[in-house]
N, C-alpha and C positions, 0 to 999 in steps of 0.2 A: 504494500500500500504506500502511496506517495505521502511524503511528509505534509502535514496540515499546518505546520508552523515553521517559519513565518509564511503568511499568505496574505496577499492584498486583494481586496474586492471592491467593486463599485456598487453602492447601494442605489437602487432606483426609486424615484418618487412614484406615486400612483399612476401618473401619466406616462411612465416609462423613461423619463428624463433622468440623467445622472444627478445624484444629490450629494452623496458622501463617498469618500475613499476611506476604507477601514483596513486595519491590519490585524489579523488573528495572531495573538501572542501566546495563547495557551489553549490546549484542548485536553479535556479529561474524559475518559470513558469510565462510567460507574453505574451501579444500579440506582434506581430511583431512591431507595432507602439510604443510600450512601451520600446523597447530596448534603453538603454541610450548610450551616447557617451563613457562613461567609459567601459561599457560592450563591445561595438563594438571594441574599441581600445585594450582591453585586449586580443581579439582574435588574434591580431597581423598581420592581413592581409590587413588592410586599414589604411589610414592616417586620416580619419574623419568619422563621423557618416553617412554622405550622401553617401560616397563611399561604406560603408558597406551595406547600404540600397539598393543601386543600384545593387551591386554584388549579394546580397542574393535574391533580388526580381527576378533578371534574373535567378538565379539557380532554385528557386521554380517554376517559370513559365516554365522552360525547363523540370521539373520533376513532373508535375502533377497539378500545379495550385498555385496561389498566392492570398492572401487577406491580407490587412493590419490588419485585425482582427484575423488572424490565430494565434493559440497558439504555442509558442515555449518553449522548455526547454533549458535553458542556463546553462552551466556547467563550473565551475572554478575548475581547478585541479593543483596540484603541482607535480613536478618530484621527486620521491623518490630514484630511482636507474636507472642507465644506464647499461643495460645488453649486449649491443652490443659489439662484440669482438673488442679488441683494436689492432691496428697495422696492 
C-alpha cells in the first residue's frame, strides 16, 4: 500500500471549485472503541469522547451498520492554503 503521509489534496467547494490545499500529516488505523478523546476532540465536532461516540455510532448505523470492533482510518491534516476567492 502506498504511503498516506505526507499527502497533499485539494478540497473542493460544493460547486466543484478548488477551496483549500491540505496536507495529511498522520493516519491511524484503529477500531472504533480505540479512538481516544484527543482524536475525537481534534475532529472539532464534539465536546467529549462520549458525544463523538454517540454521533458516529448513529451515523454508521444510518449508513450500513455499526460495530465497536469496526476498523476506522483517522486522518490528521493541516491547512496549507486557502484558495477561496476573497471578498
